[in-house]
N, CA, C, O and CB atoms as a CASP TS submission, in Angstrom:
PFRMAT TS
TARGET T0000
AUTHOR 0000-0000-0000
METHOD Language model
MODEL 1
PARENT N/A
ATOM      1  N   MET     1       1.942  13.521   7.865  1.00  0.00           N
ATOM      2  CA  MET     1       3.251  13.377   6.477  1.00  0.00           C
ATOM      3  C   MET     1       1.986  12.819   5.415  1.00  0.00           C
ATOM      4  O   MET     1       1.111  12.041   5.793  1.00  0.00           O
ATOM      5  CB  MET     1       5.041  11.763   6.793  1.00  0.00           C
ATOM      6  N   CYS     2       2.081  13.393   3.986  1.00  0.00           N
ATOM      7  CA  CYS     2       1.458  12.547   3.111  1.00  0.00           C
ATOM      8  C   CYS     2       2.875  11.780   2.671  1.00  0.00           C
ATOM      9  O   CYS     2       4.028  12.203   2.758  1.00  0.00           O
ATOM     10  CB  CYS     2       0.513  13.363   1.873  1.00  0.00           C
ATOM     11  N   GLY     3       2.380  10.504   2.171  1.00  0.00           N
ATOM     12  CA  GLY     3       3.610   9.936   1.291  1.00  0.00           C
ATOM     13  C   GLY     3       2.779   8.754   0.766  1.00  0.00           C
ATOM     14  O   GLY     3       1.830   8.805  -0.016  1.00  0.00           O
ATOM     15  N   ILE     4       3.279   7.774   1.304  1.00  0.00           N
ATOM     16  CA  ILE     4       2.796   6.483   0.520  1.00  0.00           C
ATOM     17  C   ILE     4       0.810   6.043   1.251  1.00  0.00           C
ATOM     18  O   ILE     4      -0.191   5.453   0.843  1.00  0.00           O
ATOM     19  CB  ILE     4       4.347   4.876   1.050  1.00  0.00           C
ATOM     20  N   ALA     5       1.064   6.479   1.957  1.00  0.00           N
ATOM     21  CA  ALA     5      -0.067   6.697   3.052  1.00  0.00           C
ATOM     22  C   ALA     5      -1.198   7.542   2.956  1.00  0.00           C
ATOM     23  O   ALA     5      -0.727   8.564   2.458  1.00  0.00           O
ATOM     24  CB  ALA     5       0.453   7.149   4.138  1.00  0.00           C
ATOM     25  N   PRO     6      -2.323   7.716   3.122  1.00  0.00           N
ATOM     26  CA  PRO     6      -3.043   8.248   3.113  1.00  0.00           C
ATOM     27  C   PRO     6      -3.127   9.199   4.195  1.00  0.00           C
ATOM     28  O   PRO     6      -3.298   8.537   5.218  1.00  0.00           O
ATOM     29  CB  PRO     6      -3.747   7.581   2.896  1.00  0.00           C
ATOM     30  N   CYS     7      -3.084  10.577   4.501  1.00  0.00           N
ATOM     31  CA  CYS     7      -3.467  11.222   6.023  1.00  0.00           C
ATOM     32  C   CYS     7      -4.497  11.832   6.013  1.00  0.00           C
ATOM     33  O   CYS     7      -5.409  11.513   5.250  1.00  0.00           O
ATOM     34  CB  CYS     7      -2.581  12.174   6.642  1.00  0.00           C
ATOM     35  N   GLU     8      -4.571  12.688   6.723  1.00  0.00           N
ATOM     36  CA  GLU     8      -6.013  13.079   7.407  1.00  0.00           C
ATOM     37  C   GLU     8      -6.175  14.662   6.804  1.00  0.00           C
ATOM     38  O   GLU     8      -7.170  15.386   6.756  1.00  0.00           O
ATOM     39  CB  GLU     8      -5.976  13.015   9.414  1.00  0.00           C
ATOM     40  N   LYS     9      -5.018  14.851   6.442  1.00  0.00           N
ATOM     41  CA  LYS     9      -4.865  16.784   5.635  1.00  0.00           C
ATOM     42  C   LYS     9      -5.971  16.567   4.270  1.00  0.00           C
ATOM     43  O   LYS     9      -5.882  15.635   3.471  1.00  0.00           O
ATOM     44  CB  LYS     9      -2.542  17.359   4.689  1.00  0.00           C
ATOM     45  N   ALA    10      -7.024  17.672   4.228  1.00  0.00           N
ATOM     46  CA  ALA    10      -7.752  17.800   3.261  1.00  0.00           C
ATOM     47  C   ALA    10      -6.917  17.905   1.949  1.00  0.00           C
ATOM     48  O   ALA    10      -7.276  17.224   0.989  1.00  0.00           O
ATOM     49  CB  ALA    10      -8.579  18.843   3.529  1.00  0.00           C
ATOM     50  N   GLU    11      -5.997  18.590   1.862  1.00  0.00           N
ATOM     51  CA  GLU    11      -5.237  18.688   0.811  1.00  0.00           C
ATOM     52  C   GLU    11      -4.314  17.059   0.228  1.00  0.00           C
ATOM     53  O   GLU    11      -3.670  17.130  -0.819  1.00  0.00           O
ATOM     54  CB  GLU    11      -4.273  19.931   1.304  1.00  0.00           C
ATOM     55  N   CYS    12      -4.358  15.773   0.979  1.00  0.00           N
ATOM     56  CA  CYS    12      -3.897  14.546   0.583  1.00  0.00           C
ATOM     57  C   CYS    12      -4.302  14.112  -0.700  1.00  0.00           C
ATOM     58  O   CYS    12      -5.472  14.019  -1.070  1.00  0.00           O
ATOM     59  CB  CYS    12      -4.233  13.647   1.457  1.00  0.00           C
ATOM     60  N   THR    13      -3.171  13.817  -1.447  1.00  0.00           N
ATOM     61  CA  THR    13      -3.530  13.318  -2.739  1.00  0.00           C
ATOM     62  C   THR    13      -2.976  11.859  -2.912  1.00  0.00           C
ATOM     63  O   THR    13      -2.530  11.367  -3.949  1.00  0.00           O
ATOM     64  CB  THR    13      -2.985  14.277  -3.844  1.00  0.00           C
ATOM     65  N   TRP    14      -3.072  11.389  -1.925  1.00  0.00           N
ATOM     66  CA  TRP    14      -2.464   9.985  -1.725  1.00  0.00           C
ATOM     67  C   TRP    14      -4.029   9.177  -1.425  1.00  0.00           C
ATOM     68  O   TRP    14      -4.189   8.270  -2.242  1.00  0.00           O
ATOM     69  CB  TRP    14      -1.121   9.913  -0.208  1.00  0.00           C
ATOM     70  N   GLY    15      -4.925   9.284  -0.667  1.00  0.00           N
ATOM     71  CA  GLY    15      -5.762   8.679  -0.658  1.00  0.00           C
ATOM     72  C   GLY    15      -6.846   8.496  -2.004  1.00  0.00           C
ATOM     73  O   GLY    15      -6.761   9.128  -3.058  1.00  0.00           O
ATOM     74  N   PRO    16      -8.049   7.285  -1.608  1.00  0.00           N
ATOM     75  CA  PRO    16      -9.395   6.935  -2.363  1.00  0.00           C
ATOM     76  C   PRO    16      -9.825   8.209  -2.850  1.00  0.00           C
ATOM     77  O   PRO    16      -9.766   8.506  -4.043  1.00  0.00           O
ATOM     78  CB  PRO    16     -10.586   6.239  -1.443  1.00  0.00           C
ATOM     79  N   LYS    17     -10.370   9.170  -1.721  1.00  0.00           N
ATOM     80  CA  LYS    17     -11.267  10.291  -1.974  1.00  0.00           C
ATOM     81  C   LYS    17     -10.805  11.151  -3.132  1.00  0.00           C
ATOM     82  O   LYS    17     -11.474  11.475  -4.113  1.00  0.00           O
ATOM     83  CB  LYS    17     -11.396  11.136  -0.741  1.00  0.00           C
ATOM     84  N   PHE    18      -9.421  11.497  -2.825  1.00  0.00           N
ATOM     85  CA  PHE    18      -8.542  12.524  -3.945  1.00  0.00           C
ATOM     86  C   PHE    18      -8.570  11.287  -5.236  1.00  0.00           C
ATOM     87  O   PHE    18      -8.822  11.838  -6.307  1.00  0.00           O
ATOM     88  CB  PHE    18      -6.447  13.095  -3.266  1.00  0.00           C
ATOM     89  N   ARG    19      -8.451  10.367  -5.325  1.00  0.00           N
ATOM     90  CA  ARG    19      -8.219   9.313  -6.670  1.00  0.00           C
ATOM     91  C   ARG    19      -9.754   9.094  -7.535  1.00  0.00           C
ATOM     92  O   ARG    19      -9.875   9.021  -8.757  1.00  0.00           O
ATOM     93  CB  ARG    19      -7.616   7.513  -5.994  1.00  0.00           C
ATOM     94  N   ALA    20     -10.946   9.012  -6.413  1.00  0.00           N
ATOM     95  CA  ALA    20     -12.068   9.044  -7.050  1.00  0.00           C
ATOM     96  C   ALA    20     -12.525  10.829  -7.993  1.00  0.00           C
ATOM     97  O   ALA    20     -12.943  11.156  -9.103  1.00  0.00           O
ATOM     98  CB  ALA    20     -13.103   8.544  -5.745  1.00  0.00           C
ATOM     99  N   GLU    21     -12.133  11.499  -6.765  1.00  0.00           N
ATOM    100  CA  GLU    21     -12.394  13.544  -7.533  1.00  0.00           C
ATOM    101  C   GLU    21     -11.581  13.133  -8.836  1.00  0.00           C
ATOM    102  O   GLU    21     -12.271  13.172  -9.854  1.00  0.00           O
ATOM    103  CB  GLU    21     -11.245  15.489  -6.359  1.00  0.00           C
ATOM    104  N   CYS    22     -10.630  12.855  -8.966  1.00  0.00           N
ATOM    105  CA  CYS    22      -9.871  13.177 -10.011  1.00  0.00           C
ATOM    106  C   CYS    22     -10.353  12.326 -11.165  1.00  0.00           C
ATOM    107  O   CYS    22     -10.452  12.692 -12.336  1.00  0.00           O
ATOM    108  CB  CYS    22      -8.446  13.016  -9.694  1.00  0.00           C
ATOM    109  N   GLU    23     -10.644  11.109 -10.654  1.00  0.00           N
ATOM    110  CA  GLU    23     -11.122  10.327 -12.023  1.00  0.00           C
ATOM    111  C   GLU    23     -12.754  11.011 -12.803  1.00  0.00           C
ATOM    112  O   GLU    23     -13.194  10.990 -13.952  1.00  0.00           O
ATOM    113  CB  GLU    23     -11.411   8.426 -11.445  1.00  0.00           C
ATOM    114  N   ALA    24     -13.369  11.670 -11.249  1.00  0.00           N
ATOM    115  CA  ALA    24     -14.425  12.012 -12.328  1.00  0.00           C
ATOM    116  C   ALA    24     -14.286  13.358 -13.075  1.00  0.00           C
ATOM    117  O   ALA    24     -15.099  13.665 -13.947  1.00  0.00           O
ATOM    118  CB  ALA    24     -15.798  12.024 -11.682  1.00  0.00           C
ATOM    119  N   ARG    25     -13.211  14.196 -12.716  1.00  0.00           N
ATOM    120  CA  ARG    25     -13.136  15.484 -13.375  1.00  0.00           C
ATOM    121  C   ARG    25     -12.270  14.477 -14.969  1.00  0.00           C
ATOM    122  O   ARG    25     -12.726  14.677 -16.095  1.00  0.00           O
ATOM    123  CB  ARG    25     -11.978  17.023 -12.194  1.00  0.00           C
ATOM    124  N   TRP    26     -11.586  13.914 -14.848  1.00  0.00           N
ATOM    125  CA  TRP    26     -11.162  13.272 -16.270  1.00  0.00           C
ATOM    126  C   TRP    26     -12.204  13.272 -16.688  1.00  0.00           C
ATOM    127  O   TRP    26     -12.509  14.023 -17.614  1.00  0.00           O
ATOM    128  CB  TRP    26     -10.513  11.940 -16.462  1.00  0.00           C
ATOM    129  N   VAL    27     -13.037  12.455 -16.146  1.00  0.00           N
ATOM    130  CA  VAL    27     -14.137  11.560 -17.354  1.00  0.00           C
ATOM    131  C   VAL    27     -14.873  12.907 -17.965  1.00  0.00           C
ATOM    132  O   VAL    27     -14.729  13.061 -19.178  1.00  0.00           O
ATOM    133  CB  VAL    27     -15.632  10.197 -16.462  1.00  0.00           C
ATOM    134  N   LEU    28     -15.753  14.035 -17.160  1.00  0.00           N
ATOM    135  CA  LEU    28     -16.068  14.847 -17.133  1.00  0.00           C
ATOM    136  C   LEU    28     -15.516  15.514 -18.555  1.00  0.00           C
ATOM    137  O   LEU    28     -16.250  15.732 -19.519  1.00  0.00           O
ATOM    138  CB  LEU    28     -15.862  15.200 -15.964  1.00  0.00           C
ATOM    139  N   ALA    29     -14.316  15.753 -18.518  1.00  0.00           N
ATOM    140  CA  ALA    29     -13.559  16.559 -19.720  1.00  0.00           C
ATOM    141  C   ALA    29     -13.672  15.992 -20.986  1.00  0.00           C
ATOM    142  O   ALA    29     -13.453  16.509 -22.082  1.00  0.00           O
ATOM    143  CB  ALA    29     -12.077  16.687 -19.522  1.00  0.00           C
ATOM    144  N   GLN    30     -14.069  14.781 -20.685  1.00  0.00           N
ATOM    145  CA  GLN    30     -14.110  13.845 -22.255  1.00  0.00           C
ATOM    146  C   GLN    30     -15.387  14.101 -22.843  1.00  0.00           C
ATOM    147  O   GLN    30     -16.378  14.496 -22.229  1.00  0.00           O
ATOM    148  CB  GLN    30     -13.998  12.021 -22.125  1.00  0.00           C
ATOM    149  N   PRO    31     -15.293  13.792 -24.373  1.00  0.00           N
ATOM    150  CA  PRO    31     -16.539  14.031 -25.045  1.00  0.00           C
ATOM    151  C   PRO    31     -17.800  13.123 -24.555  1.00  0.00           C
ATOM    152  O   PRO    31     -17.600  12.144 -23.837  1.00  0.00           O
ATOM    153  CB  PRO    31     -16.279  13.809 -26.525  1.00  0.00           C
ATOM    154  N   LEU    32     -18.923  13.442 -24.918  1.00  0.00           N
ATOM    155  CA  LEU    32     -19.962  12.209 -24.915  1.00  0.00           C
ATOM    156  C   LEU    32     -19.716  11.111 -24.923  1.00  0.00           C
ATOM    157  O   LEU    32     -19.476  10.460 -23.906  1.00  0.00           O
ATOM    158  CB  LEU    32     -20.693  12.107 -25.749  1.00  0.00           C
ATOM    159  N   ALA    33     -19.725  10.628 -26.178  1.00  0.00           N
ATOM    160  CA  ALA    33     -18.971   9.571 -26.601  1.00  0.00           C
ATOM    161  C   ALA    33     -18.290   8.964 -25.979  1.00  0.00           C
ATOM    162  O   ALA    33     -18.692   7.880 -25.556  1.00  0.00           O
ATOM    163  CB  ALA    33     -18.378   9.740 -27.330  1.00  0.00           C
ATOM    164  N   GLU    34     -17.000   9.422 -25.682  1.00  0.00           N
ATOM    165  CA  GLU    34     -16.043   8.330 -24.814  1.00  0.00           C
ATOM    166  C   GLU    34     -16.644   8.710 -23.369  1.00  0.00           C
ATOM    167  O   GLU    34     -16.405   7.722 -22.675  1.00  0.00           O
ATOM    168  CB  GLU    34     -14.064   8.613 -24.933  1.00  0.00           C
ATOM    169  N   ARG    35     -17.207   9.525 -22.706  1.00  0.00           N
ATOM    170  CA  ARG    35     -17.515   9.386 -21.284  1.00  0.00           C
ATOM    171  C   ARG    35     -18.629   7.744 -21.213  1.00  0.00           C
ATOM    172  O   ARG    35     -18.515   6.802 -20.429  1.00  0.00           O
ATOM    173  CB  ARG    35     -18.443  11.105 -20.720  1.00  0.00           C
ATOM    174  N   ARG    36     -19.514   7.914 -22.206  1.00  0.00           N
ATOM    175  CA  ARG    36     -20.250   6.696 -22.350  1.00  0.00           C
ATOM    176  C   ARG    36     -19.287   5.479 -22.439  1.00  0.00           C
ATOM    177  O   ARG    36     -18.990   4.919 -21.385  1.00  0.00           O
ATOM    178  CB  ARG    36     -21.151   6.781 -23.589  1.00  0.00           C
ATOM    179  N   LYS    37     -18.952   5.183 -23.208  1.00  0.00           N
ATOM    180  CA  LYS    37     -17.917   3.900 -23.417  1.00  0.00           C
ATOM    181  C   LYS    37     -16.849   3.823 -22.373  1.00  0.00           C
ATOM    182  O   LYS    37     -16.244   2.789 -22.090  1.00  0.00           O
ATOM    183  CB  LYS    37     -17.116   3.974 -24.852  1.00  0.00           C
ATOM    184  N   TYR    38     -16.601   5.385 -21.635  1.00  0.00           N
ATOM    185  CA  TYR    38     -15.423   4.562 -20.482  1.00  0.00           C
ATOM    186  C   TYR    38     -16.216   3.851 -19.194  1.00  0.00           C
ATOM    187  O   TYR    38     -15.795   2.937 -18.486  1.00  0.00           O
ATOM    188  CB  TYR    38     -14.185   5.896 -19.654  1.00  0.00           C
ATOM    189  N   LEU    39     -17.295   4.443 -19.122  1.00  0.00           N
ATOM    190  CA  LEU    39     -18.358   4.354 -18.227  1.00  0.00           C
ATOM    191  C   LEU    39     -18.857   2.820 -18.324  1.00  0.00           C
ATOM    192  O   LEU    39     -19.162   2.149 -17.339  1.00  0.00           O
ATOM    193  CB  LEU    39     -19.498   5.453 -18.590  1.00  0.00           C
ATOM    194  N   ALA    40     -18.886   2.462 -19.383  1.00  0.00           N
ATOM    195  CA  ALA    40     -19.378   1.332 -19.810  1.00  0.00           C
ATOM    196  C   ALA    40     -18.553  -0.047 -19.298  1.00  0.00           C
ATOM    197  O   ALA    40     -18.945  -1.123 -18.846  1.00  0.00           O
ATOM    198  CB  ALA    40     -19.424   1.493 -21.269  1.00  0.00           C
ATOM    199  N   ASP    41     -17.014   0.596 -19.634  1.00  0.00           N
ATOM    200  CA  ASP    41     -15.902  -0.197 -19.064  1.00  0.00           C
ATOM    201  C   ASP    41     -15.879  -0.572 -17.449  1.00  0.00           C
ATOM    202  O   ASP    41     -15.562  -1.624 -16.892  1.00  0.00           O
ATOM    203  CB  ASP    41     -14.661   0.594 -19.383  1.00  0.00           C
ATOM    204  N   VAL    42     -16.490   1.120 -16.731  1.00  0.00           N
ATOM    205  CA  VAL    42     -15.612   0.538 -15.687  1.00  0.00           C
ATOM    206  C   VAL    42     -17.228  -0.113 -14.973  1.00  0.00           C
ATOM    207  O   VAL    42     -17.271  -0.558 -13.825  1.00  0.00           O
ATOM    208  CB  VAL    42     -14.393   1.908 -14.599  1.00  0.00           C
ATOM    209  N   GLU    43     -18.554  -0.052 -15.963  1.00  0.00           N
ATOM    210  CA  GLU    43     -19.374  -1.124 -15.434  1.00  0.00           C
ATOM    211  C   GLU    43     -19.182  -2.773 -15.613  1.00  0.00           C
ATOM    212  O   GLU    43     -20.022  -3.529 -15.126  1.00  0.00           O
ATOM    213  CB  GLU    43     -20.562  -0.816 -15.945  1.00  0.00           C
ATOM    214  N   LYS    44     -18.022  -3.284 -16.342  1.00  0.00           N
ATOM    215  CA  LYS    44     -17.939  -4.132 -16.722  1.00  0.00           C
ATOM    216  C   LYS    44     -16.892  -4.858 -15.689  1.00  0.00           C
ATOM    217  O   LYS    44     -16.873  -6.032 -15.320  1.00  0.00           O
ATOM    218  CB  LYS    44     -17.786  -3.939 -17.979  1.00  0.00           C
ATOM    219  N   ARG    45     -15.957  -3.677 -15.318  1.00  0.00           N
ATOM    220  CA  ARG    45     -14.311  -3.489 -14.725  1.00  0.00           C
ATOM    221  C   ARG    45     -14.727  -4.227 -13.145  1.00  0.00           C
ATOM    222  O   ARG    45     -14.261  -5.277 -12.701  1.00  0.00           O
ATOM    223  CB  ARG    45     -13.579  -1.323 -14.582  1.00  0.00           C
ATOM    224  N   ARG    46     -15.803  -3.263 -12.446  1.00  0.00           N
ATOM    225  CA  ARG    46     -16.134  -2.824 -11.442  1.00  0.00           C
ATOM    226  C   ARG    46     -17.487  -3.256 -10.840  1.00  0.00           C
ATOM    227  O   ARG    46     -17.606  -3.758  -9.722  1.00  0.00           O
ATOM    228  CB  ARG    46     -15.997  -1.667 -11.628  1.00  0.00           C
ATOM    229  N   GLY    47     -18.594  -2.980 -11.788  1.00  0.00           N
ATOM    230  CA  GLY    47     -19.510  -3.425 -11.462  1.00  0.00           C
ATOM    231  C   GLY    47     -20.591  -2.277 -10.939  1.00  0.00           C
ATOM    232  O   GLY    47     -20.006  -1.357 -10.366  1.00  0.00           O
ATOM    233  N   LYS    48     -21.630  -2.163 -10.984  1.00  0.00           N
ATOM    234  CA  LYS    48     -22.721  -1.082 -11.097  1.00  0.00           C
ATOM    235  C   LYS    48     -22.556  -0.283 -10.184  1.00  0.00           C
ATOM    236  O   LYS    48     -22.531   0.908 -10.495  1.00  0.00           O
ATOM    237  CB  LYS    48     -24.057  -1.469 -11.043  1.00  0.00           C
ATOM    238  N   PRO    49     -22.408  -0.619  -8.925  1.00  0.00           N
ATOM    239  CA  PRO    49     -22.338   0.133  -7.162  1.00  0.00           C
ATOM    240  C   PRO    49     -21.092   1.044  -8.390  1.00  0.00           C
ATOM    241  O   PRO    49     -21.437   2.072  -8.973  1.00  0.00           O
ATOM    242  CB  PRO    49     -21.498  -1.262  -4.987  1.00  0.00           C
ATOM    243  N   SER    50     -19.681   0.404  -8.577  1.00  0.00           N
ATOM    244  CA  SER    50     -18.665   1.762  -8.569  1.00  0.00           C
ATOM    245  C   SER    50     -19.246   2.517  -9.468  1.00  0.00           C
ATOM    246  O   SER    50     -19.655   3.622  -9.113  1.00  0.00           O
ATOM    247  CB  SER    50     -17.058   1.596  -8.985  1.00  0.00           C
ATOM    248  N   THR    51     -19.405   2.095 -10.792  1.00  0.00           N
ATOM    249  CA  THR    51     -20.307   2.992 -11.751  1.00  0.00           C
ATOM    250  C   THR    51     -21.410   3.911 -11.444  1.00  0.00           C
ATOM    251  O   THR    51     -21.623   4.935 -12.093  1.00  0.00           O
ATOM    252  CB  THR    51     -20.898   2.226 -12.556  1.00  0.00           C
ATOM    253  N   ASP    52     -21.976   3.593 -10.622  1.00  0.00           N
ATOM    254  CA  ASP    52     -23.104   4.510 -10.175  1.00  0.00           C
ATOM    255  C   ASP    52     -22.746   5.843  -9.409  1.00  0.00           C
ATOM    256  O   ASP    52     -23.251   6.959  -9.525  1.00  0.00           O
ATOM    257  CB  ASP    52     -24.000   3.714  -9.267  1.00  0.00           C
ATOM    258  N   LYS    53     -21.297   5.215  -8.247  1.00  0.00           N
ATOM    259  CA  LYS    53     -20.736   6.207  -7.306  1.00  0.00           C
ATOM    260  C   LYS    53     -20.339   7.048  -8.588  1.00  0.00           C
ATOM    261  O   LYS    53     -21.187   7.822  -9.032  1.00  0.00           O
ATOM    262  CB  LYS    53     -19.430   5.679  -6.123  1.00  0.00           C
ATOM    263  N   LEU    54     -19.041   6.943  -9.246  1.00  0.00           N
ATOM    264  CA  LEU    54     -18.477   7.555 -10.403  1.00  0.00           C
ATOM    265  C   LEU    54     -19.781   8.801 -11.230  1.00  0.00           C
ATOM    266  O   LEU    54     -19.866   9.995 -11.515  1.00  0.00           O
ATOM    267  CB  LEU    54     -17.997   6.078 -11.487  1.00  0.00           C
ATOM    268  N   LYS    55     -20.529   7.628 -11.313  1.00  0.00           N
ATOM    269  CA  LYS    55     -21.642   8.689 -12.064  1.00  0.00           C
ATOM    270  C   LYS    55     -22.084  10.018 -11.407  1.00  0.00           C
ATOM    271  O   LYS    55     -22.233  11.079 -12.013  1.00  0.00           O
ATOM    272  CB  LYS    55     -23.024   7.954 -12.256  1.00  0.00           C
ATOM    273  N   ALA    56     -22.291   9.794  -9.954  1.00  0.00           N
ATOM    274  CA  ALA    56     -23.067  10.484  -9.017  1.00  0.00           C
ATOM    275  C   ALA    56     -21.832  11.512  -8.980  1.00  0.00           C
ATOM    276  O   ALA    56     -22.278  12.656  -9.067  1.00  0.00           O
ATOM    277  CB  ALA    56     -23.629   9.628  -7.544  1.00  0.00           C
ATOM    278  N   ASP    57     -20.333  11.492  -8.874  1.00  0.00           N
ATOM    279  CA  ASP    57     -19.443  12.358  -8.441  1.00  0.00           C
ATOM    280  C   ASP    57     -19.540  13.223  -9.843  1.00  0.00           C
ATOM    281  O   ASP    57     -19.705  14.442  -9.870  1.00  0.00           O
ATOM    282  CB  ASP    57     -17.960  11.679  -7.935  1.00  0.00           C
ATOM    283  N   ILE    58     -19.408  12.369 -11.014  1.00  0.00           N
ATOM    284  CA  ILE    58     -19.407  13.267 -12.661  1.00  0.00           C
ATOM    285  C   ILE    58     -20.694  14.443 -12.008  1.00  0.00           C
ATOM    286  O   ILE    58     -20.507  15.528 -11.458  1.00  0.00           O
ATOM    287  CB  ILE    58     -20.181  11.907 -14.623  1.00  0.00           C
ATOM    288  N   GLU    59     -21.618  13.941 -12.231  1.00  0.00           N
ATOM    289  CA  GLU    59     -23.210  14.814 -11.903  1.00  0.00           C
ATOM    290  C   GLU    59     -22.588  15.928 -10.760  1.00  0.00           C
ATOM    291  O   GLU    59     -22.338  17.098 -11.047  1.00  0.00           O
ATOM    292  CB  GLU    59     -24.820  13.529 -10.986  1.00  0.00           C
ATOM    293  N   SER    60     -22.458  15.530  -9.867  1.00  0.00           N
ATOM    294  CA  SER    60     -21.928  16.702  -8.578  1.00  0.00           C
ATOM    295  C   SER    60     -21.017  17.825  -9.113  1.00  0.00           C
ATOM    296  O   SER    60     -21.154  19.027  -8.884  1.00  0.00           O
ATOM    297  CB  SER    60     -20.910  15.911  -7.281  1.00  0.00           C
ATOM    298  N   LEU    61     -19.971  17.177  -9.937  1.00  0.00           N
ATOM    299  CA  LEU    61     -18.835  18.224 -10.419  1.00  0.00           C
ATOM    300  C   LEU    61     -19.651  18.643 -11.669  1.00  0.00           C
ATOM    301  O   LEU    61     -19.045  19.434 -12.391  1.00  0.00           O
ATOM    302  CB  LEU    61     -17.103  17.536 -10.791  1.00  0.00           C
ATOM    303  N   TRP    62     -20.232  18.477 -11.864  1.00  0.00           N
ATOM    304  CA  TRP    62     -21.271  19.195 -13.463  1.00  0.00           C
ATOM    305  C   TRP    62     -22.022  20.043 -12.878  1.00  0.00           C
ATOM    306  O   TRP    62     -21.911  21.166 -13.368  1.00  0.00           O
ATOM    307  CB  TRP    62     -22.490  18.089 -14.489  1.00  0.00           C
ATOM    308  N   ARG    63     -22.795  19.959 -11.966  1.00  0.00           N
ATOM    309  CA  ARG    63     -23.630  20.653 -11.387  1.00  0.00           C
ATOM    310  C   ARG    63     -22.912  21.760 -10.354  1.00  0.00           C
ATOM    311  O   ARG    63     -23.356  22.902 -10.231  1.00  0.00           O
ATOM    312  CB  ARG    63     -24.537  19.703 -10.787  1.00  0.00           C
ATOM    313  N   GLU    64     -21.783  21.283  -9.657  1.00  0.00           N
ATOM    314  CA  GLU    64     -20.947  22.687  -9.325  1.00  0.00           C
ATOM    315  C   GLU    64     -20.699  23.584 -10.414  1.00  0.00           C
ATOM    316  O   GLU    64     -20.871  24.802 -10.391  1.00  0.00           O
ATOM    317  CB  GLU    64     -19.543  22.421  -8.781  1.00  0.00           C
ATOM    318  N   GLY    65     -20.167  22.701 -11.630  1.00  0.00           N
ATOM    319  CA  GLY    65     -19.622  24.137 -12.378  1.00  0.00           C
ATOM    320  C   GLY    65     -20.820  24.806 -13.274  1.00  0.00           C
ATOM    321  O   GLY    65     -20.659  25.832 -13.935  1.00  0.00           O
ATOM    322  N   ARG    66     -21.849  24.187 -13.210  1.00  0.00           N
ATOM    323  CA  ARG    66     -22.873  25.053 -13.736  1.00  0.00           C
ATOM    324  C   ARG    66     -23.603  26.255 -12.986  1.00  0.00           C
ATOM    325  O   ARG    66     -24.094  27.239 -13.539  1.00  0.00           O
ATOM    326  CB  ARG    66     -23.805  24.224 -14.091  1.00  0.00           C
ATOM    327  N   SER    67     -23.583  26.011 -11.749  1.00  0.00           N
ATOM    328  CA  SER    67     -23.750  26.614 -10.546  1.00  0.00           C
ATOM    329  C   SER    67     -23.015  27.533 -10.630  1.00  0.00           C
ATOM    330  O   SER    67     -23.606  28.583 -10.882  1.00  0.00           O
ATOM    331  CB  SER    67     -23.569  25.952  -9.470  1.00  0.00           C
ATOM    332  N   ALA    68     -21.578  27.642 -10.494  1.00  0.00           N
ATOM    333  CA  ALA    68     -20.266  28.473 -10.644  1.00  0.00           C
ATOM    334  C   ALA    68     -20.564  29.359 -12.203  1.00  0.00           C
ATOM    335  O   ALA    68     -19.741  30.272 -12.137  1.00  0.00           O
ATOM    336  CB  ALA    68     -18.683  27.249 -10.709  1.00  0.00           C
ATOM    337  N   LYS    69     -20.969  29.445 -12.909  1.00  0.00           N
ATOM    338  CA  LYS    69     -21.127  29.627 -14.704  1.00  0.00           C
ATOM    339  C   LYS    69     -22.686  30.662 -13.975  1.00  0.00           C
ATOM    340  O   LYS    69     -22.441  31.854 -14.161  1.00  0.00           O
ATOM    341  CB  LYS    69     -21.533  27.472 -16.188  1.00  0.00           C
ATOM    342  N   ALA    70     -23.624  30.535 -13.497  1.00  0.00           N
ATOM    343  CA  ALA    70     -24.900  31.112 -13.074  1.00  0.00           C
ATOM    344  C   ALA    70     -24.523  32.424 -11.875  1.00  0.00           C
ATOM    345  O   ALA    70     -25.192  33.356 -11.427  1.00  0.00           O
ATOM    346  CB  ALA    70     -25.908  29.747 -12.379  1.00  0.00           C
ATOM    347  N   ALA    71     -23.828  32.189 -11.762  1.00  0.00           N
ATOM    348  CA  ALA    71     -23.248  32.909 -10.123  1.00  0.00           C
ATOM    349  C   ALA    71     -22.627  34.105 -10.620  1.00  0.00           C
ATOM    350  O   ALA    71     -22.098  34.896  -9.839  1.00  0.00           O
ATOM    351  CB  ALA    71     -21.903  31.911  -9.066  1.00  0.00           C
TER
END
């Protein structure tokens, strides 16, 4: 059951996995200057490991989009 706590369903929107994917999609949709500013702020607030993870998620989404366009 989805609700306040995450569940095991793939489509669950209450967990940290979905939150991270949503944040990465949002950042990727921003103009480059805004992305850079946001990532710098994330590094100040959450630290380098968190920023590196977010960057990796963004790059993964970007690569998925590029390969979908090429197909």
